[in-house]
Backbone as a ProteinNet text record, in pm:
[ID]
protein_1_A
[PRIMARY]
MTRIFFNEVATRDGFQIEPAFIDTDAKIALVDALSDCGYAKIEVTSFTSPKAIPMLRDADEVMGRIRRVPGVEYTVLVPNLRGAERALEAKADELNLVMSTSETHNLANLRMPMAISFAALSEVIQRVDGQTPINVSLSCSFGCPMEGDVPQANVLGWVERFADLGVRGVTICDTTGMAHPAQVNRMVEALQQRFAQLQLTLHFHNTRGMGLANVLAAVQGGITRFDGSLGGLGGCPYAPGASGNICSEDAIHMLDEMGYDTGINLDKLLAVARQMPQIVGHDVPGQVAKAGRVTDLHPAPEFVNELRQGAS
[TERTIARY]
-954.7	-963.7	-957.7	-1047.1	-1060.3	-883.1	-933.2	-852.9	-758.6	-712.6	-660.2	-554.8	-562.9	-520.5	-356.2	-298.5	-196.6	-149.7	-140.9	-100.5	1.1	133.8	279	313.6	318.2	330	483.1	569.4	721	766.8	784.7	818.1	755.5	644.5	561.5	567.1	433.3	499.5	593.2	667.3	773.6	851.7	886.3	986.3	980.2	896.9	870.5	912.2	921.7	1033.2	1169.4	1225	1364.7	1383.4	1533.1	1585.8	1716.3	1766.6	1887.4	1778.8	1821.1	1738.5	1792.6	1699.2	1711.6	1710.9	1835.2	1814.4	1704.6	1722.9	1623.4	1616.2	1726.9	1738.9	1717.9	1762.8	1720	1564.3	1503.7	1323.6	1257.6	1301.6	1314.9	1238.7	1459.2	1471.7	1354.3	1391.5	1239	1146.9	1044.1	916.1	934.6	1043.6	1037	990.2	1113.6	1127.5	976.7	920.7	829	726.8	730.1	619.6	603.1	704.3	695.8	680.6	663.1	606.5	459.2	353.4	223.7	129.4	212.6	109.8	-73.5	-160.1	-222	-217.7	-137.4	-139.7	5.8	117.1	228.1	186.5	206.3	206.5	259.1	331.4	497.1	579.8	501.1	500.1	414.4	456.8	375.3	358.2	291.9	264	262.3	293	339	428.6	412	558	681.1	749.4	914.3	942.5	876.3	921.4	856.2	744.3	700.4	731.8	783.2	824.3	943.3	1064	1231.5	1250.4	1221	1212.7	1153.2	1046.7	963.9	946.9	1048.3	1108.1	1119.1	1139.2	1183.9	1012.6	878.3	811.8	739.1	793.1	751.1	848.2	965.4	1034.3	1050.2	991.7	1003.9	872.7	781.7	623.1	642.7	804.9	847.7	910.4	938.6	1104.7	1037.1	921.3	894	830.7	893.6	847.3	697.8	633.3	472.5	425	392.7	339.9	210	122.8	-17.1	-37.7	-195.9	-211.1	-155.4	-97.6	-26.2	-114.6	-156.4	-212	-77.2	-46.6	14.4	-12.8	-42.9	-91.1	15.6	-60.7	-11.8	-67.6	-30.3	-114.6	-46.7	-185.4	-176.8	-291.1	-226.4	-282.2	-371.5	-375.8	-461.2	-454.3	-560.4	-546.8	-457.6	-313.5	-181.3	-135.8	-131.4	-119.7	-189	-327.7	-380.5	-338.3	-332.4	-314.5	-162.1	-105.5	21	26.7	16	-68.1	-119.8	-263.5	-320.1	-244.5	-78.9	5.6	108.3	120.5	177.5	160.6	-0.6	-39.9	-70.4	-100.6	-110.2	-222.7	-233.5	-351.2	-485.3	-349.3	-473.1	-441.2	-526.4	-493.3	-505.6	-469.6	-545	-462.2	-648.1	-674.4	-611.2	-610.1	-586.7	-633.7	-681	-744.6	-764.2	-682.8	-786.4	-924.9	-929.5	-1096.1	-1098.4	-916.9	-947.8	-940.2	-1000.7	-943.2	-791.1	-778.7	-629.3	-540.1	-469.4	-395.6	-447.2	-551.4	-570.8	-508	-509.6	-423.8	-263.3	-256.2	-125.1	-42.6	-142.5	-47.2	-74.7	-199.6	-205.8	-272.8	-264	-197.9	-408.6	-494.1	-619.6	-750	-832.5	-962.9	-1009.3	-1037.6	-1116.3	-1225.9	-1279.6	-1365.6	-1324	-1229.7	-1199.2	-1059.4	-1020.1	-967.5	-1116.9	-1220.3	-1326.5	-1363.9	-1332.2	-1367.8	-1258.7	-1147.5	-1012	-1044.6	-1088	-1035.3	-1196.9	-1322	-1414.7	-1363.9	-1253.3	-1284.6	-1130.6	-1079.8	-999.7	-1084	-1213.3	-1257.6	-1351.3	-1412.7	-1478	-1401	-1269.1	-1163.6	-1088.8	-1094.8	-1091.8	-1184.6	-1291.5	-1435.3	-1463.7	-1380.5	-1431	-1315	-1182.3	-1062.5	-1040.7	-939.2	-904.9	-994.8	-973.2	-1083.7	-963.8	-1043.5	-970.3	-1045.9	-891.1	-910.2	-890.6	-982.7	-979.6	-899	-799.2	-750.6	-820.7	-833.6	-880.9	-853.3	-728.5	-646.5	-720.4	-617.7	-643.3	-778.4	-834.9	-982.1	-992.7	-905.8	-929	-890.5	-834.8	-827	-668.5	-665.6	-595.2	-501	-372.7	-316.5	-285.5	-352.4	-409.7	-476.8	-597.5	-717	-770.9	-752	-795	-903.3	-1036.3	-1054.9	-1133.9	-1157.5	-1217.1	-1389.6	-1485.6	-1603.5	-1646.8	-1610.2	-1687.8	-1821.7	-1884.9	-2002.9	-1933.3	-1893.3	-1765.4	-1674	-1598	-1511.1	-1652.3	-1713.1	-1839.8	-1901.1	-1952.3	-1971.5	-1881.1	-1786.2	-1678.6	-1675.4	-1678.2	-1690.7	-1823	-1926.1	-2048.3	-2020.3	-1940.9	-1981.4	-1865.3	-1725	-1731.6	-1757.6	-1855.8	-1908.3	-2026.9	-2063.6	-2151.6	-2056.9	-1984	-1887.7	-1828.2	-1901.9	-1841.9	-1749.1	-1661.1	-1476.3	-1473.3	-1383.6	-1453.3	-1379.9	-1347	-1251.2	-1255.1	-1211.1	-1189.5	-1085.4	-957	-811.5	-927.3	-959.3	-981.4	-820	-753	-621.3	-632.8	-542.6	-469.7	-333.6	-365	-235	-140.6	-171.9	-89.9	-87	-90	-118.5	-186.1	-339.8	-398.5	-553.7	-551.3	-652.2	-656.4	-729.7	-730.7	-814.8	-790.7	-838.8	-1024	-1089.3	-1254.1	-1292.3	-1231.1	-1217.2	-1237.3	-1137.2	-1177.4	-1287.8	-1324.2	-1436.3	-1533.1	-1543.6	-1688.9	-1693.8	-1573.1	-1536.3	-1551.8	-1506	-1527.9	-1671	-1698.6	-1882.3	-1959	-1929.5	-2054	-1983.3	-1843.5	-1835.3	-1917.7	-1858.6	-1946	-2077.5	-2147.5	-2334.8	-2360.1	-2243.7	-2291.8	-2254.4	-2084.4	-2006.1	-2021.7	-2096.9	-2000.8	-1978.4	-2032	-2004	-1862.9	-1842.9	-1693.9	-1541.9	-1471.6	-1304.8	-1254.7	-1281.4	-1231.2	-1110.7	-1003.8	-866.3	-834.5	-776.7	-753.7	-605.4	-502.5	-418.8	-400	-284.1	-250.6	-102	-88.9	47.5	65.5	208	219.7	289.4	286.1	321.8	298.9	203.8	195.1	183.3	267.9	289.1	148.1	-9.5	-101.6	-92.3	-61.3	-87.4	-107.4	-41.3	-111.1	-201.5	-266.9	-368.6	-431.5	-458.5	-578.2	-591.5	-472.8	-491.3	-626.5	-577.6	-647.4	-815.1	-800.4	-890	-998.2	-930.5	-991.5	-1030.7	-976.1	-955.9	-1046.5	-1093.1	-1222.7	-1329.4	-1337.8	-1479.6	-1485.9	-1381.5	-1441.6	-1352.2	-1253.7	-1212.6	-1085.5	-1011	-976.1	-835.3	-855.9	-737.2	-684.7	-545.9	-456.6	-364.1	-301.6	-167.4	-87.7	74.8	172.8	331.2	386.3	552.4	634.5	672.8	808.3	860.7	948.7	1093.7	980.3	861.1	786.9	839.7	875.7	890.9	801.9	834	693.1	659	586.5	534.2	432.4	347	324.1	416.1	470.9	550.5	503.5	344.9	285.5	160.9	246.6	163.3	252.3	240.6	386.1	338.7	490.6	469	444.6	418.5	439	534.1	529.8	597.4	592.3	638.4	606.4	500.1	489.9	336.6	362.9	247	284	339.9	452.3	511.8	449.9	479.6	425.7	452.3	581.5	628.3	560.7	560.3	552	340.7	262.6	157	166	209.1	201.2	179.8	267.7	349.6	287.5	239	142.8	5.5	-36.8	-177.8	-149.9	-38.4	-3.5	10.6	51.5	64.7	-105	-154.2	-256.1	-384.5	-316.7	-412.2	-448.1	-468.7	-481.2	-427.5	-543.6	-417	-444.4	-259.9	-216	-222.8	-144.5	-111.5	15	107.7	259.7	329.6	472.9	542	618.4	589.2	696.1	829.3	872	1012.8	1078.4	1002.6	1065.7	1051.4	984	942.1	1033.7	1051.5	1167.7	1312.2	1340.3	1486.1	1476.2	1353.7	1406.7	1397.7	1309.2	1270.9	1503.6	1512	1642.7	1732.8	1712.4	1772.9	1686.6	1646.8	1587.6	1695.9	1749.1	1859.8	1967.3	1992.2	2135.2	2021.5	1935.5	1841.1	1845.2	1753.9	1747	1840.7	2023.1	2095.4	2045.6	1975.1	1975.4	1895.9	1915.5	1753.8	1648.9	1528.4	1413.4	1375.5	1196.1	1157.6	1106.8	1133.2	1045.3	1094.3	996	1158.5	1150.6	1044.4	1038.7	1165.3	1260.5	1323.6	1396.7	1475.3	1535.9	1538.4	1467.5	1472.9	1380.3	1326.6	1335.8	1137.2	1093.8	972.2	1012.6	854.8	852.6	861.7	835.4	915	1063.3	1143.8	1258.7	1319.6	1339	1425.5	1583.1	1651.9	1820.3	1855.7	2044.8	2031.8	2039.3	2036.3	2073	2188.2	2225.2	2341.1	2442.3	2582.2	2648.6	2602.2	2646.7	2633	2491.3	2368.9	2274.9	2261.2	2337	2331.2	2447.6	2497.7	2624.9	2586.3	2441.7	2383.9	2298.5	2193.2	2088.9	2220.3	2320	2379	2423.8	2463.2	2477.8	2399.1	2273.5	2150.6	2093.3	2177.1	2113.5	2164.8
654.6	671.4	571	625	541.5	433.9	284.8	236.4	207.8	254	265.9	122.3	113.8	-84.8	-69.1	-29.5	-36	-218.4	-157.5	-284	-202	-295.4	-278.2	-336.1	-270.5	-336.1	-302.1	-241.7	-184.8	-327.1	-475.9	-601.2	-593.8	-569.2	-599.7	-507.5	-364.1	-210.7	-191.8	-168.1	-103.1	-109.6	-280.2	-332.5	-301.4	-336.6	-373.8	-309.7	-166.5	-87	-72.8	-116.4	-57.3	-145.2	-105.3	-118.8	-237.2	-252.7	-326.8	-468.5	-584.2	-728.8	-704.7	-696.2	-720.9	-793.1	-838.2	-1005.3	-1108.5	-1155.9	-1281	-1267.4	-1289.8	-1303.6	-1149.7	-1085.1	-943.1	-892.5	-942.4	-942.9	-963.3	-1154.7	-1240.1	-1157.2	-1075.7	-1011.7	-937	-864.5	-737.5	-798.9	-816.9	-913.6	-901.6	-1026.4	-1065.7	-989.1	-843.1	-693.6	-656.3	-704.8	-572.1	-635.2	-789.9	-839.4	-797.3	-762.9	-731.9	-538	-491.8	-327.5	-333.9	-463	-395.1	-387.6	-433.2	-422.3	-529.2	-474.2	-574.2	-619	-630	-735.6	-648.1	-769.1	-726.1	-757	-698.3	-742.3	-792.5	-896.7	-972.5	-976.5	-1068.1	-1035.9	-1032.2	-1071	-1072.3	-1205.1	-1277.5	-1429.5	-1400.5	-1325.9	-1295.2	-1315.1	-1271.3	-1370.8	-1346.1	-1449	-1350.1	-1263	-1297.5	-1208	-1071.4	-1082.5	-936.7	-848.9	-939.4	-817.2	-940.5	-884.8	-1001.2	-988.3	-848.7	-846.4	-924.6	-979.3	-1045.7	-1199.7	-1267.7	-1380.7	-1496.1	-1432.2	-1536.8	-1551.4	-1544.4	-1501.2	-1621.2	-1741	-1848.7	-1923.6	-1874.8	-1912	-1800.3	-1670.5	-1538.4	-1607.6	-1591.3	-1729.8	-1830	-1856.7	-1988.3	-2006.3	-1901.2	-1891.6	-1771.6	-1741	-1605.7	-1659.6	-1570.3	-1639.5	-1552.1	-1658.4	-1636.1	-1557.4	-1422.3	-1368.1	-1377.4	-1455.5	-1412.4	-1265.8	-1302.8	-1193.7	-1071.3	-1101.4	-1048.6	-1141.3	-1076.3	-1109.9	-1125.8	-1140	-1194.7	-1216	-1100.5	-1082.5	-1098.6	-1132.1	-1182.1	-1120.9	-1051.7	-1014.6	-1128.3	-1122.5	-1228.1	-1161.9	-1211.3	-1148.5	-1198.2	-1335.5	-1468.7	-1586.2	-1678.5	-1792.2	-1857.7	-1836.2	-1943.6	-1886.9	-1738.6	-1647.3	-1714.6	-1694.1	-1808.5	-1904	-1990.2	-2156.3	-2141.5	-2063	-2058.6	-2036.6	-1905.1	-1805.9	-1927.4	-1968.2	-2091.4	-2229.9	-2216	-2304.8	-2283.4	-2181.7	-2100.3	-2062.2	-2073.6	-2057.5	-1915.1	-1856.9	-1730.4	-1641.8	-1539.5	-1526.3	-1449.2	-1394.7	-1320.2	-1353.4	-1273.3	-1289.5	-1165.1	-1081	-874.7	-944.9	-879.3	-931.3	-718	-757.8	-567.5	-557.2	-482.1	-395.4	-249.7	-221.6	-56.5	-23.4	125	143.9	247.3	241.8	352.7	226.2	230.7	136.7	151.1	287.4	303.9	276.8	265.3	270.3	98.5	36.9	-148.7	-187.4	-126.3	-151.1	-218.2	-79.5	-67.1	-126.1	-111.4	-203.7	-413.9	-404.8	-571	-614.3	-488.6	-569.5	-645.2	-569.9	-644.3	-507.2	-548.8	-445.1	-490	-371.4	-358.6	-538.3	-551.2	-623.7	-725.4	-806.5	-910.9	-941.7	-819.5	-797.4	-882.4	-787.6	-878.3	-1008.3	-1063	-1172.2	-1288.3	-1297.3	-1290.3	-1330.3	-1240.9	-1199.3	-1290.1	-1277.2	-1310.8	-1539.5	-1545.8	-1691.9	-1742.4	-1636.1	-1669.1	-1650	-1566.2	-1570.7	-1683.1	-1769.8	-1880.1	-1991.9	-1944.7	-2139.4	-2108.5	-1988.6	-1966.8	-2007	-1958.5	-2018.6	-2019.4	-1940.7	-1882.8	-1959.1	-2038.3	-2109.8	-2014.8	-1896.7	-1767	-1606.4	-1517.2	-1437.5	-1353	-1252.4	-1215.6	-1003.3	-960.3	-791.1	-806.2	-679.8	-636.3	-506.8	-435.7	-288.6	-263.9	-146.3	-91.7	63.4	63.1	169.7	277.6	353.4	488.7	511.6	531.8	545	689.6	765	890.1	994.3	904.3	980	928.6	890.8	844.3	959.4	922.9	1070	1040.9	973.9	993.3	983.9	966.5	966.7	1124.7	1161.4	1258.1	1188.6	1270.5	1218.5	1085	1009.1	828.8	921.6	862.8	886.2	891	917.9	817.2	717.3	762.4	672.8	499.5	539.9	382.4	353.2	398.2	364	265.6	323.4	296.5	101.3	155.3	23.2	-85.9	-54.8	-188.5	-247.6	-142.4	-159.3	-294.5	-270.2	-288.7	-506.9	-471.1	-591.7	-681.2	-660.1	-754.4	-721.9	-656.5	-736	-786.3	-836	-917	-1010.7	-1012.8	-1191	-1233.2	-1200.8	-1192	-1192.9	-1102.4	-1030.4	-979.9	-1008.6	-987.7	-793.7	-718	-619.5	-615.6	-385.5	-319.6	-206.8	-258.5	-109.7	36.8	85.7	230.7	274.1	231.1	322.8	440.4	538.4	661.4	642.4	615.2	480.9	616.5	764.1	814.7	932.1	935.3	1094.2	1173.4	1135.3	1252.2	1311.3	1285.4	1295	1409.9	1453	1592.2	1544.3	1569.8	1594.1	1606.5	1703.9	1690.3	1596.6	1552.9	1419.6	1318.4	1319.9	1186.6	1183.9	1285.5	1318.2	1213.7	1305.7	1237	1080.9	1021.2	849.7	800.5	860.4	709.1	769.8	909.1	934.1	805.7	800	726.6	566.3	548.1	368.3	373.2	434.5	367.2	383.9	451.8	473.2	310.3	245.2	164	-1.2	-14.4	-91.8	-118	-84.7	-108	-231.1	-333.1	-479.2	-534	-386.3	-437.3	-363.4	-439.1	-395.8	-280.8	-233.1	-81.9	0.9	-66.7	-8	168.3	257.9	378.7	363.9	350.1	325	509.3	560.3	680.8	696.9	740.5	757.8	959.4	968.9	1105.1	1198.2	1137.1	1177	1369.4	1388.1	1578.1	1580	1553	1587.3	1597.4	1537.2	1545.2	1409.9	1300.9	1129.1	1219.6	1242.4	1260.7	1360.1	1445.6	1484.1	1480.4	1341.6	1282.4	1151.2	1089.3	1027.5	1019.4	1206.9	1262.1	1314.6	1292.3	1335.4	1157.8	1109.6	941.5	926	937.5	904.9	1000.1	1065.8	1181.1	1185	1124.3	1033.9	893.2	860.6	716.2	603.5	648.9	528.6	457.6	359.7	253.1	217	142.6	133.1	172.9	140.2	172.4	125.7	155.3	98.5	188.9	138.7	232.7	167.6	282.9	150.8	247.3	179.6	183.1	274.7	436.8	515.9	565	518.3	599.1	535.9	400.4	349	277.9	306.8	231.1	337.8	333.1	371.8	274.5	277.6	231.9	233.2	111.6	156.6	207.8	152.5	228.2	314	437.7	578.7	683	716.6	826.3	956.1	1017.8	1019.2	1009.7	915.1	878.1	833.2	821.1	858.9	764.8	725.2	646	682.4	535.2	558.9	596.4	658.5	674.3	651.7	717.3	673.9	613.2	527.4	453.8	482.1	559.9	574.7	727.7	789.2	966.6	963.5	858.2	820.7	811.5	698.9	659.3	749.1	780.8	915.1	1033.5	1067.4	1202.7	1157.4	1055.4	958.1	971.8	908.6	879.6	1028.4	1090.2	1247.8	1337.7	1249.6	1312.8	1238.4	1155.7	1020.3	932.5	928.7	755.5	643.3	568.5	405.4	319.7	366	240.3	168.4	66.2	-49.1	-93.5	26	15.4	59	-67.7	7	126.7	243.8	371.2	355	324.3	313.5	140.4	122.2	-77.8	-28.5	73.2	25.1	169	277.7	416	305.2	195.8	136.4	29.8	-4.2	-26	72	114.5	204.6	222.6	281.2	362.4	314.8	132.6	43.6	39.4	146.1	119.3	168.4	284.6	334.5	223.3	127.1	73.8	-66.7	-108.8	-210	-193.5	-53.1	-51.8	32.1	95	141.3	239.1	345	466.6	569.9	643.7	764.1	712.9	733.3	711.8	848.2	899.1	916.9	1008	880.5	935.7	1036.1	1106.4	1218.9	1209	1115.9	1097	1020.5	906.3	846.1	934	1055.7	1122.1	1229.1	1249.7	1440.8	1398.5	1219.6	1191.5	1238.4	1176.2	1244.8	1300.6	1428.3	1581.5	1541	1409.9	1403.7	1393.8	1335.7	1381.1	1478.2	1534.4	1665.7	1643.5	1770.9	1757.5	1880.1	1889.7	1976.6	2095	2223.2	2361.3	2360.9	2428.4	2471.5	2554.4	2489.7	2566.4	2677	2762.2	2913.7	2973	2908.8	2924.5	2953.9	2801.9	2842.5	2942.6	2961.7	3071.1	3253.4	3196.9	3298.6	3354.6	3224.2	3201.8	3243.6	3207.4	3290.8	3404.3	3446.7	3601.9	3702.3	3647.6	3712	3715.8	3607.3	3571.6	3653.7
2104.4	1965.1	1855.4	1696.7	1621.4	1609.8	1571.7	1584.8	1413.1	1378.5	1203.5	1188.7	1089.7	1070.7	900.8	878.3	803.2	775.9	585	516.2	456	515.1	443.8	314.9	217.7	52.3	-1.6	106.1	62.6	-67	-43.6	-90.4	-155.4	-193.4	-340.2	-410.9	-378.3	-450.1	-469.3	-309.4	-365.8	-417.9	-421.4	-479.2	-626.8	-695.8	-837.5	-930.2	-892.7	-1000.3	-995.7	-862.1	-816.7	-955.9	-1066.8	-1139.1	-1059.7	-981.7	-939.4	-843.2	-866.7	-778.2	-689.8	-594.1	-416.3	-370.2	-299.5	-288.5	-185	-186	-149	12.2	22.7	226.3	233.5	202.2	237.5	219.5	154.7	117.4	280.1	200	392.9	508	539.8	630.5	716.4	544.1	590.5	640.5	531.6	615	760.4	766.6	939.7	1005.2	969.3	1081.7	1062.8	929.8	973.2	1034.3	1054.1	1134.1	1249	1304.9	1445.1	1537.9	1427.3	1408.9	1440.7	1390.7	1451.2	1315.1	1233.4	1075.8	1099.5	994.6	1058.9	874	808.3	634	616.1	548.5	514.4	387.7	259.7	149.3	24.9	88.4	58.9	-78.1	-211.6	-320.8	-410.7	-550.5	-604	-671.2	-731.2	-772.2	-935.1	-1013.3	-1094.1	-1241.5	-1355	-1505.2	-1444.8	-1377.7	-1331.1	-1479.7	-1573.8	-1720.5	-1680.9	-1635.5	-1618.7	-1550.9	-1431	-1315.9	-1247.8	-1334.6	-1235	-1141.2	-1079.1	-921.9	-811.4	-838.7	-768.7	-823.7	-864.7	-943.1	-856	-724.3	-605.3	-535.5	-566.1	-488.2	-419.1	-472.4	-389.5	-243.6	-297.3	-213.6	-55.5	-82.7	14.3	169.7	15.4	82.1	203.8	139.4	231.2	304.3	317.1	457.9	502.8	450.7	615.4	712.2	831.9	962.3	976.6	1018.8	1023.1	1118.2	1167	1304.1	1317.6	1419.1	1461.8	1425.7	1406.6	1408.2	1290	1226.9	1092.1	931.5	861	726.1	681.7	553.2	475	342.7	242.7	137.8	49	-85.4	-224.4	-371.4	-418.8	-527.5	-626.8	-701.9	-795.9	-919.2	-1019.5	-1202.5	-1251.3	-1194.4	-1293.9	-1241.3	-1267.6	-1257.2	-1187.7	-1249.7	-1245.8	-1117.4	-1128.4	-1011.1	-822.5	-921.3	-765.7	-656.3	-838.7	-796.9	-674.6	-711.8	-681.4	-551.4	-529.5	-360.2	-289.2	-383.7	-240.5	-169	-271.4	-216.7	-145.5	-133.1	-50.1	5.5	104.4	190.2	214	129.1	180	223.1	277.4	411.8	316.9	243.9	147.2	32.1	-101.3	-275.6	-320.9	-323.4	-394.5	-535.1	-604.8	-722.1	-809.6	-908.4	-913.9	-1117.3	-1103.5	-1223.1	-1215.5	-1379.6	-1394.6	-1382.4	-1337.7	-1397.1	-1481.6	-1547.3	-1687.9	-1760.8	-1877.9	-1979.6	-2028.1	-2038.5	-2102.9	-2057.2	-1902.1	-1798.1	-1795.8	-1808.1	-1784.5	-1915.9	-2048.3	-2133.9	-2112.6	-2083.5	-2041	-2017.1	-1829	-1687.6	-1782.9	-1791.3	-1765.6	-1972.4	-2092.4	-2231.2	-2226	-2114.3	-2186.4	-2134.3	-2234.4	-2248.6	-2051.2	-2015.9	-1863.7	-1870	-1968.3	-1933.5	-1950	-2027	-2017.2	-1893.1	-1846.4	-1690.3	-1617	-1567.6	-1524.2	-1482.2	-1634.2	-1700.4	-1573.3	-1626.7	-1528.4	-1446.9	-1372.7	-1187	-1135.2	-1220.5	-1129.1	-1198.9	-1261.3	-1260.6	-1142.5	-1109.6	-994.1	-878.8	-870.3	-728.1	-718.4	-840.8	-814.8	-812.4	-858.2	-822.4	-683.4	-632.4	-442.2	-419.9	-437.4	-373.8	-251.2	-194.2	-3.2	63.5	-34.8	51.7	114.8	32.5	71.7	56.3	180.6	140.2	6.7	-34.8	-150.3	-64.2	-168.9	-187.9	-342.1	-365.6	-512.9	-480.2	-575	-592.1	-742.5	-733.6	-843.1	-860.2	-920.6	-1002.8	-1047.2	-1061.8	-1097.8	-1101	-938.8	-877.5	-864.7	-836.8	-871.2	-960.2	-1066.1	-1226.7	-1321.2	-1437.8	-1497	-1600.9	-1562.1	-1630	-1783	-1827.4	-1974.1	-2047	-1930.5	-1972.7	-1890.3	-1747.5	-1710.6	-1613.4	-1556.8	-1437.8	-1509.3	-1399.7	-1389.6	-1329.5	-1356	-1298.8	-1142.1	-1043.6	-929.3	-939.4	-989.6	-1071.4	-1109.4	-1182.6	-1262.3	-1168.3	-1062.4	-959.7	-865.3	-837.9	-762.7	-813.2	-951.6	-1055.9	-1037.3	-1030.3	-1053	-869.5	-791.1	-612.2	-669.9	-628.5	-661.2	-760.3	-852.2	-976.3	-833.5	-776	-675.7	-594.6	-540.7	-421.8	-439.6	-538	-623.9	-596.5	-627.1	-673.4	-463.6	-406.3	-227.4	-217.3	-287.8	-218.9	-71.2	35.9	75.8	137.2	88	39.9	-116.9	-85.9	-215.5	-159.7	-208.4	-210.9	-299.3	-293.9	-405.2	-390.6	-518.6	-540	-594.3	-636.7	-642.1	-696	-795.4	-853.6	-893.4	-904.1	-987.3	-914.9	-802.4	-688.1	-775.6	-785.3	-907.2	-817.2	-673.2	-599.1	-464.5	-448.7	-354.8	-240.7	-105.4	-24	-28.4	-89.7	-148	-231.3	-337.1	-397.7	-314.3	-225.9	-110.6	-28.2	39.2	138.6	-12.2	-74.8	-179.9	-195.7	-233.3	-270.5	-115.4	8.4	81.6	166.3	160	209.4	19.5	-45.6	-115.3	-49.5	-3.2	-24.3	96.4	119.5	294.5	310.9	220.2	278.6	167.3	54.7	-61.3	18.6	56.5	60.7	215.5	330.6	452.5	483.8	407.7	452.1	396.5	328.1	239.2	328.7	398.4	438.3	324.6	340.7	237	352.7	210	192.7	137.8	167.7	63.6	27	-118.6	-183.8	-192.3	-147.1	-198.6	-218.2	-344	-335.3	-354.9	-311.1	-337.7	-410.7	-515.7	-591.9	-647.2	-610.7	-633.9	-480.1	-328.7	-204.9	-176.2	-182.8	-159.8	-39.1	-56.4	-8.4	140.3	260.4	358.1	428.6	333.4	320.5	290.2	192.6	196.2	237.1	310.4	407.5	531.7	577.9	667.1	657.3	497.2	458.6	463.2	420.7	437.8	564.8	676.6	841	868.9	837	968.1	880.3	788.6	600.5	652.8	834.2	835.8	809	733.2	660	788.9	811.8	872	829.4	702.2	683.5	551.2	568.5	473.7	414.8	252.2	179.6	231.8	259.3	267.7	185.6	174.4	125.7	302.5	277.3	418	321	353.3	297.9	209.6	161.2	18.1	-130.6	-113.6	-245.5	-268.3	-443.8	-501.8	-678.5	-757	-813.9	-964	-1016.9	-1134.6	-1246	-1327.7	-1451.7	-1551.7	-1551.6	-1644.3	-1632.1	-1594.8	-1554.9	-1551.5	-1664.5	-1681.1	-1555.4	-1485.5	-1419.8	-1251.7	-1202.4	-1104.1	-1055.2	-856.1	-769.8	-676	-612.1	-499.1	-383.9	-311.3	-259.5	-104.8	-31.3	97.2	163	235.7	323.1	488.5	457.3	551.3	728.4	776.2	900.4	882.2	830.4	793.7	802.5	718.8	759.2	904	977.5	1070.6	1171.6	1183	1247.5	1294.8	1212.8	1168.8	1261.6	1260.2	1272.7	1400.8	1493.4	1596.4	1745.1	1637.2	1742.7	1729	1642.6	1603.8	1764.1	1824.3	1879.5	1853.8	1732.6	1666.3	1732.3	1694.1	1792.8	1596.6	1580.8	1453.2	1502.8	1628	1668.9	1584.3	1566.9	1545.5	1627.4	1623.5	1744	1627.8	1648.5	1603.9	1528.8	1752.8	1695.3	1652	1642	1636.6	1403.5	1361	1280.3	1194.4	1278.7	1226.8	1185.7	1332.3	1264.9	1202.9	1105.8	961.6	875.3	880.3	753.1	767.2	884.3	821.4	739.5	764.9	689.8	504.8	498.2	329.3	255.6	264.7	182.1	134.1	219.3	203.9	179.4	188	94.7	-39.1	-96.1	-152.1	-299.3	-182.9	-280.2	-349	-292.7	-278.9	-155.9	-148.3	-105.7	-144.7	-25.7	-3.5	51.5	-30.3	27	137.9	272.4	402.5	416.4	537.1	574.3	774.4	785.9	991.3	1023.6	889.5	934.4	920.7	912.3	888.7	946.3	984.3	1071.3	1245.8	1288.5	1365.3	1400.4	1492.3	1552.9	1599.1	1656.1	1618.4	1830.5	1917	2032.8	2091.3	1966.9	1936.2	1977.8	2085.2	2098.9	2101.8	2056.4	2077.6	2161.4	2193.1	2329.7	2251.3	2342.5	2239.9	2239.5	2137.2	2069.3	2240.5	2251.2	2393.1	2357.4	2319.2	2278.6	2345.6	2318.3	2420.2	2554.1	2562.5	2768.8	2827.4	2720.8	2705.8	2703.4	2682.9	2672.3	2745.7	2796.6	2944.5	2987.5	3064.4	3194.1	3151.5	3049.7	3032.5	3100.6	3117.8	3061.6	3227.1	3292.7	3450	3550.3
[MASK]
++++++++++++++++++++++++++++++++++++++++++++++++++++++++++++++++++++++++++++++++++++++++++++++++++++++++++++++++++++++++++++++++++++++++++++++++++++++++++++++++++++++++++++++++++++++++++++++++++++++++++++++++++++++++++++++++++++++++++++++++++++++++++++++++++++++++++++++++++++++++++++++++++++++++++++++++++++++++

């Protein structure tokens, strides 16, 4: 069965909109625990301005203190050239750049038009010059809550521009959970026809309850890489109505039960996932951590045994 690779984004995308600061030691302990679960990548943090995202003001310390496990790539989001320089100093395994395929969302999220974002990210790619692999995440690729539909051709055009610059991978992001499985089918077919040389990742949110359905549609279309957030945390602060990412453990559980090889030790991952409410100070959307795996059976009520005995 096909191998599926997961990138855990809880400590960056998941934490960035949490209202209460999460202790640096807790972040490091969480990354270290996730490192033992079998992830392909962990997006540890973001080298952005502490004023923009106070939650991640400890990015340098976190990257400097995590325990790095062979076989796991520790990736970071970088918004600009200064962020890239910090990431290189921190010896990140991958730099994740981001811009939107919606002009309105790009202005709201990054405070600049798409053309300027592209120029700035091009400068980062030139500066890195192959020292470290680069991934580009394209937000709102399945629709913008302020503009509506984002034409697939526009998304593919941006992918092509970054592919021409030599990036290793591109992540197609459903930033506000507007995608549906038929749309996902069309997108992944077009992506694989034109950009088979790229490391293609899909990033879904569960805003409208279609997250796992979209994962399944993408897997059945041939995609093998996905972002997920432990407990289903996350959401874009500049996308009205947005909620958390797909829940990593729920998606991995689904694919495991269907016979796919995710490389994840789900028992270890669920043990970590059950710590998330304590770490963030509130309940989280994830379901499997609460209900258990479908193979986690329970004893029948005593009255059932009595009924059985009475019927025999």
